[in-house]
C-alpha positions in Angstrom: -143.6 18.2 -85.9 -145.6 16.1 -83.8 -149.3 14.6 -84.8 -150.7 17.0 -82.4 -149.4 19.9 -83.9 -150.6 18.3 -87.5 -154.1 18.0 -85.9 -154.3 21.6 -84.4 -153.2 22.9 -87.7 -156.1 20.4 -89.3 -158.4 22.1 -86.9 -157.5 25.7 -87.5 -158.2 25.0 -90.8 -161.6 23.6 -90.2 -162.9 26.5 -88.4 -161.6 28.8 -91.2 -163.7 26.7 -93.8 -166.0 26.9 -91.4 -166.5 30.5 -91.1 -165.5 31.5 -94.7 -168.6 29.3 -95.8 -171.0 30.1 -92.9 -169.6 33.6 -92.4 -171.5 34.7 -95.6 -174.7 32.3 -94.9 -175.0 34.0 -91.7 -174.6 37.5 -93.4 -177.5 36.7 -96.0 -179.9 35.8 -93.2 -178.7 39.4 -91.7 -179.5 40.7 -95.1 -182.8 39.3 -95.4 -183.7 42.5 -93.0 -180.9 45.2 -93.7 -181.0 44.7 -97.7 -184.3 43.1 -99.0 -187.1 45.4 -100.3 -190.2 43.0 -100.4 -191.2 39.4 -100.6 -189.2 39.1 -103.7 -186.0 40.6 -102.9 -186.0 38.2 -99.3 -186.4 34.8 -101.5 -183.5 36.0 -103.9 -181.4 36.3 -100.9 -182.7 33.1 -99.8 -182.1 31.2 -102.7 -178.4 32.3 -102.9 -177.5 30.1 -100.0 -180.1 27.9 -100.5 -178.6 24.8 -102.4 -175.5 25.0 -100.1 -176.2 26.3 -96.5 -176.8 22.9 -95.0 -173.4 21.7 -96.8 -171.4 25.0 -94.8 -172.6 23.4 -91.6 -170.5 20.2 -92.5 -167.6 22.0 -91.7 -169.1 22.7 -88.0 -169.8 19.3 -87.3 -166.1 17.7 -88.7 -164.1 20.9 -86.6 -166.4 19.7 -83.2 -165.6 16.3 -84.0 -162.1 16.5 -84.9 -161.6 18.8 -81.8 -163.6 15.9 -79.7 -161.3 13.0 -81.0 -157.9 14.9 -81.2 -157.9 17.4 -77.9 -160.8 15.6 -75.6 -159.6 17.4 -72.8 -159.6 20.7 -74.5 -162.9 19.8 -75.9 -164.6 18.9 -72.3 -163.2 22.0 -70.7 -164.4 24.3 -73.6 -167.7 22.6 -74.1 -168.1 22.6 -70.1 -167.2 26.2 -69.4 -168.7 27.6 -72.4 -172.0 25.8 -71.7 -174.4 28.5 -72.1 -173.2 30.5 -74.9 -172.4 26.9 -77.0 -175.8 26.0 -76.3 -177.3 29.4 -77.5 -175.7 28.8 -80.8 -176.6 25.2 -80.8 -180.3 26.5 -80.4 -179.9 29.2 -83.1 -178.7 26.8 -85.4 -181.3 24.7 -85.1 -184.2 27.1 -85.2 -182.5 28.7 -88.4 -182.8 25.0 -90.2 -186.3 25.2 -89.5 -186.5 28.9 -90.8 -185.3 27.9 -93.8 -187.2 25.2 -94.4 -190.5 25.9 -93.0 -191.0 29.8 -94.1 -192.4 28.6 -97.2 -194.4 25.7 -96.5 -197.4 28.1 -95.9 -199.1 30.8 -98.3 -199.7 33.2 -95.1 -197.9 36.5 -94.9 -197.6 36.4 -91.3 -196.3 32.8 -91.4 -193.3 34.0 -93.2 -192.6 36.9 -91.6 -192.2 35.3 -88.4 -190.1 32.4 -89.9 -188.1 35.5 -91.3 -187.6 37.4 -87.7 -186.2 33.6 -86.9 -184.2 33.7 -89.7 -182.5 37.4 -89.3 -181.7 36.6 -85.4 -180.5 33.0 -85.6 -178.3 34.7 -88.4 -177.3 37.1 -85.9 -177.0 35.9 -82.7 -174.2 32.9 -83.8 -172.2 35.4 -85.8 -171.6 37.5 -82.7 -171.2 34.8 -80.3 -168.8 33.0 -82.3 -166.6 36.3 -81.8 -167.1 35.8 -77.9 -165.9 32.3 -78.1 -162.9 32.8 -79.9 -161.8 35.8 -78.5 -162.4 34.1 -74.9 -160.3 31.0 -76.4 -157.2 33.2 -77.3 -157.6 35.5 -74.4 -157.8 33.1 -71.6 -160.2 32.2 -69.5 -160.4 30.9 -65.4 -159.0 27.3 -65.9 -157.9 25.5 -62.3 -154.9 23.1 -62.0 -157.6 20.2 -63.0 -158.2 21.5 -66.2 -161.7 22.6 -65.3 -163.5 26.0 -66.0 -163.6 28.1 -62.7 -165.2 31.0 -64.0 -168.7 32.1 -64.6 -170.8 33.1 -67.5 -170.4 37.0 -66.8 -166.3 36.0 -67.2 -166.8 35.4 -70.4 -168.5 38.8 -71.4 -165.4 40.8 -70.9 -164.3 43.9 -73.0 -162.3 42.1 -75.3 -164.6 39.3 -75.9 -167.3 41.9 -76.8 -165.1 43.6 -79.1 -164.3 40.1 -81.1 -168.0 39.3 -81.3 -168.8 42.6 -82.9 -165.6 42.1 -85.5 -167.6 38.8 -86.7 -170.7 40.2 -86.7 -169.9 43.2 -88.8 -167.2 41.1 -90.8 -169.8 38.3 -91.8 -172.3 41.0 -92.7 -169.6 42.4 -95.1 -169.0 38.6 -96.1 -172.6 38.5 -97.0 -173.4 41.5 -98.7 -170.3 40.9 -100.7 -171.7 37.3 -101.9 -175.2 38.9 -102.2 -173.1 40.9 -104.7 -171.7 38.5 -106.9 -175.1 36.4 -106.6 -177.8 38.6 -107.7 -178.3 40.9 -110.6 -180.6 44.3 -111.3 -181.3 46.7 -108.0 -180.5 44.4 -105.1 -177.0 43.8 -106.6 -176.2 47.3 -106.7 -177.3 48.1 -103.3 -175.7 45.0 -102.0 -172.5 46.8 -102.9 -173.5 49.8 -101.4 -174.2 48.2 -98.0 -171.3 46.0 -98.6 -169.2 49.2 -98.7 -170.3 50.3 -95.6 -170.4 47.1 -93.4 -166.4 46.6 -94.4 -165.6 50.1 -93.4 -167.3 49.1 -90.1 -165.6 45.9 -89.9 -162.2 47.6 -90.7 -162.5 49.9 -87.8 -163.2 47.3 -85.3 -161.1 44.3 -86.6 -158.1 46.7 -86.7 -158.4 47.6 -82.9 -159.2 44.0 -82.0 -156.4 42.6 -83.9 -153.9 45.0 -82.9 -155.1 44.3 -79.4 -154.9 40.5 -79.9 -151.2 40.7 -81.1 -149.9 42.9 -78.2 -151.2 40.6 -75.6 -149.9 37.5 -76.8 -149.1 37.5 -80.6 -145.7 36.7 -82.5 -144.4 36.8 -85.4 -146.5 34.3 -87.3 -149.7 36.3 -86.2 -148.2 39.6 -86.9 -147.8 38.3 -90.5 -151.5 36.9 -90.8 -152.5 40.2 -89.5 -151.2 41.9 -92.2 -152.9 39.5 -94.7 -155.6 40.2 -93.4 -155.7 44.0 -93.3 -154.5 44.0 -97.1 -157.1 41.8 -97.8 -160.0 43.8 -96.3 -158.7 46.7 -98.0 -158.3 45.0 -101.3 -162.2 43.8 -100.9 -163.3 47.0 -100.3 -161.5 48.4 -103.4 -162.8 45.8 -105.7 -166.2 46.4 -104.5 -165.9 49.8 -104.9 -165.3 48.8 -108.3 -168.0 46.4 -108.9 -165.3 43.6 -109.4 -167.6 40.9 -106.8 -165.3 37.8 -107.9 -162.3 39.7 -106.5 -164.0 41.2 -103.5 -165.7 38.1 -102.6 -162.3 36.4 -102.8 -160.5 38.8 -100.8 -163.3 38.6 -98.4 -162.9 35.4 -97.7 -159.1 35.7 -97.3 -159.6 38.2 -94.7 -162.1 35.7 -93.1 -159.1 33.2 -93.1 -156.5 35.6 -92.1 -158.4 36.8 -89.2 -158.9 33.2 -88.0 -155.3 32.0 -88.9 -154.0 35.0 -86.7 -156.2 33.7 -84.1 -154.7 30.2 -84.0 -151.5 31.3 -84.4 -151.7 33.8 -81.7 -152.9 30.6 -79.4 -150.2 28.1 -80.3 -149.0 26.2 -78.7 -152.0 26.7 -76.3 -155.3 25.2 -77.0 -157.0 26.7 -74.1 -154.8 29.3 -71.7 -155.6 29.6 -68.3 -155.8 33.4 -66.7 -155.2 32.0 -63.4 -151.8 30.2 -63.8 -150.2 29.9 -66.8 -148.8 26.3 -65.7 -152.5 25.4 -65.7 -153.1 26.1 -69.3 -154.0 23.8 -71.5 -151.7 22.7 -74.4 -151.6 20.9 -77.8 -149.5 18.2 -75.7 -151.1 18.0 -72.4 -154.6 17.8 -73.9 -154.3 15.4 -77.3 -155.2 12.0 -77.2 -152.9 9.0 -78.4 -150.6 9.1 -80.9 -152.5 6.0 -82.2 -155.7 7.9 -81.9 -154.0 10.6 -83.9 -152.3 8.5 -86.9 -155.9 6.6 -87.4 -157.3 10.2 -87.8 -154.8 11.3 -90.0 -155.7 8.2 -92.4 -159.3 8.9 -92.3 -159.0 12.4 -92.9 -156.4 11.9 -95.9 -159.1 10.1 -97.6 -162.5 11.6 -97.0 -161.3 15.1 -97.2 -160.8 15.1 -100.9 -164.5 13.9 -101.4 -165.9 16.3 -99.5 -164.2 19.0 -101.0 -165.3 17.6 -104.5 -168.5 17.3 -103.8 -169.2 20.8 -102.0 -167.2 22.3 -104.8 -169.5 20.7 -107.4 -172.3 22.2 -105.6 -171.3 25.6 -105.6 -170.2 25.3 -109.3 -174.1 23.8 -110.2 -175.7 26.6 -108.8 -172.9 29.5 -109.7 -175.0 31.6 -112.2 -176.7 34.9 -110.3 -180.3 35.2 -109.6 -182.7 38.4 -109.5 -186.2 39.1 -108.7 -187.5 37.8 -112.4 -186.5 34.4 -111.4 -189.1 34.1 -108.3 -192.5 32.9 -109.7 -195.6 35.1 -108.7 -197.1 34.2 -105.5 
C-alpha cells in the first residue's frame, strides 16, 4: 500500500470522526426547536454539548488541513467547484459559534430567541449541505481535462445529492436525539427517546434508498459490507432506543454514521473526485496527491499528535459524562 492510499484512509477516518461528533452536535441544535419546551429545556440541550462542541470542530479543521496537504489537487478542485455551498457551511459554522457564546450574554427574551433561531438554522443547513457535498463527490461532477470544475452550482443540486442531504439531515437529527436521551433526565429524556424513534424510521427509509443507489451505481464488495453494517447498526440503534438502552443506542447510531461515511469513501476509492465528463479526467489518489516526502513527514506528525488529541478530547467527555435536567438550570 502506497502512502497516498494510507492518507486517503486517514482522511476518511477524520471525516468519520467529524460526522460522528458534529453529527449529534448538529442534531442538538436542531432539537432546540423540535424537542425543547421552554427556556429551561433549551438550556439543558445546549449544555449537553456546551463543553464539547468546539472540540468536535477540530476534526473538521484537521480533515480540511490533511486534504490540503496530502491531496492539493483534490482540495483545489473541491473548494473551487463547491465554493458557494462550502462558503454557506463556513458562514453557518461561524454564526453557530457566536450563537453558542452570545445567547446568554443578555437577560433579554428577544435577544435569546434571535440566537436560538440562529442556532437552529446554522445546525440544520450544514447538516443538509454536507450530505449534498459528499453525495456529489461520490457521484461525480463535471471535471475537465485540466482537473478544474466545469459545472455550475445548479449541477450540484441533482436528485442524488439532494437525497444525500436529506439522509445526513435526518441521520444527524436521530443521532442528536439519541445523544439527548443519553445525556438528560426527566421528561425531556423520555421525549427525546420518542423523537429519536421517529427520526430513526425516517432515516432508515431515506438511507436505504440512498445507500442502495450508491452501491448499484458505483459500489464494490467493500462498500457492500459497509452498507450491511450501516443498516444493521441503524436497526440495532432503533431497537436499543425502544428499550431505553440509551448507551447502546448512541453507540450504534455512531456506528451507523461511521458505516455510512465509510461506505461513501469505499465506493469512491481509488478516485477522490470522479469526472462525469470523462473517467480519464477523474482525480485519483495517485494523480491528486502530494510528493512522497510530504506524505512521509505528515505521517510522522500524525503518529505523534493524534494520540494527544484523542486523549484530551476523551478526557473532556469523561469529565462531563453525567446527565443533566431542568433541576440543574438555575432560575433566571
